C-alpha positions in Angstrom: 3.5 -25.3 -86.8 5.8 -23.3 -84.5 4.6 -22.9 -80.9 4.0 -19.3 -79.9 6.1 -17.9 -77.1 3.3 -15.5 -76.0 -0.2 -16.1 -74.9 -3.0 -14.0 -76.5 -3.0 -11.3 -73.8 0.8 -11.0 -73.9 0.8 -10.7 -77.7 -2.0 -8.1 -77.6 -0.1 -6.1 -75.0 3.2 -6.1 -76.9 1.5 -5.4 -80.2 -0.5 -2.5 -78.7 2.6 -0.9 -77.3 4.6 -1.3 -80.5 1.8 0.2 -82.5 1.5 3.2 -80.2 5.2 3.8 -80.3 5.3 3.5 -84.1 2.4 6.0 -84.4 4.1 8.5 -82.1 7.4 8.2 -84.0 5.6 8.6 -87.3 4.0 11.8 -86.0 7.4 13.1 -84.9 8.9 12.2 -88.4 6.1 14.4 -90.0 6.9 17.5 -87.9 8.1 20.3 -90.1 11.1 20.8 -87.9 12.4 17.4 -88.8 12.4 18.3 -92.5 15.4 20.5 -92.0 18.7 19.7 -93.5 21.8 18.8 -91.6 23.5 16.0 -89.8 21.6 16.2 -86.5 18.3 16.0 -88.4 19.6 13.2 -90.6 20.5 11.3 -87.5 17.1 11.7 -85.9 15.4 10.6 -89.2 17.7 7.6 -89.5 17.1 6.5 -85.9 13.3 6.8 -86.3 13.6 4.6 -89.3 15.8 2.1 -87.4 13.4 2.0 -84.5 10.5 1.3 -86.9 12.4 -1.5 -88.6 13.4 -3.0 -85.3 9.8 -2.9 -84.1 8.7 -4.6 -87.4 11.4 -7.3 -86.9 10.3 -7.9 -83.3 6.7 -8.1 -84.4 7.7 -10.7 -87.1 10.0 -12.6 -84.7 7.2 -13.0 -82.2 4.6 -13.8 -84.8 2.4 -10.8 -83.9 1.0 -10.6 -87.4 0.0 -7.5 -89.2 -0.1 -4.1 -87.6 -3.5 -3.5 -86.0 -4.7 -0.2 -84.7 -5.6 -0.8 -81.0 -9.2 -0.1 -80.1 -10.0 2.9 -78.0 -10.0 1.1 -74.6 -6.6 -0.6 -75.2 -5.2 2.7 -76.5 -6.2 4.6 -73.3 -5.1 1.8 -71.1 -1.7 1.5 -72.8 -1.0 5.2 -72.8 -1.8 5.4 -69.1 0.4 2.4 -68.3 3.3 3.8 -70.3 3.2 7.1 -68.5 2.8 5.5 -65.1 6.1 3.7 -65.7 7.8 6.8 -67.0 6.7 8.8 -63.9 8.9 6.5 -61.8 12.0 8.0 -63.5 11.0 11.5 -62.3 11.4 10.7 -58.6 13.9 12.8 -56.7 16.3 10.0 -56.2 16.5 9.4 -59.9 17.2 13.0 -60.8 20.8 12.8 -59.6 22.0 12.2 -63.1 20.7 15.7 -64.0 22.6 17.5 -61.3 22.5 18.0 -57.5 19.1 17.3 -56.0 17.8 19.7 -53.4 17.4 17.9 -50.1 13.8 19.1 -49.7 12.7 18.1 -53.2 11.7 14.5 -52.5 8.7 15.3 -50.3 6.7 17.4 -52.8 8.0 15.8 -56.0 7.7 12.2 -54.9 4.3 12.7 -53.4 3.1 14.3 -56.7 4.7 11.4 -58.7 2.9 8.9 -56.5 -0.4 10.6 -57.0 0.0 10.8 -60.8 1.1 7.1 -60.9 -2.0 6.1 -58.9 -4.3 8.2 -61.1 -2.7 6.7 -64.3 -3.2 3.2 -62.9 -6.9 4.0 -62.2 -7.2 5.4 -65.7 -5.8 2.2 -67.2 -8.2 0.1 -65.1 -11.2 2.4 -66.0 -10.3 2.0 -69.7 -10.3 -1.7 -69.2 -13.9 -1.5 -68.1 -15.1 0.3 -71.2 -17.4 -1.7 -73.4 -15.7 -3.6 -76.2 -16.0 -2.0 -79.6 -18.8 -3.1 -81.8 -17.8 -4.8 -85.0 
């Protein structure tokens, strides 16, 4: 039997995030706007399909088994964690790629980003304290 590269917690974390990503991409693929004809829409549909296939391949490569819907507490925790990481990209210093950044922006923006990141971390921790689902 092949040795797993992941411990149980690591496997669960990766599987949860892959599942949430796949659910969100599936929801996007079902939007009526994406049913339109044309190359740009074809490209988006094709990339959504490629992301799903790559996710399935990664799941198989890592031996994560079948797709399982994360329980409520894991779902809340994972969504909070994902957004906490994404908040970091909104800091003033990282906005330079979108154009000149006002010299006074960092104070109000970065303070708000720090607060949101902290609250999202607290949400993730609070979700982890929710009771386990009954089976």
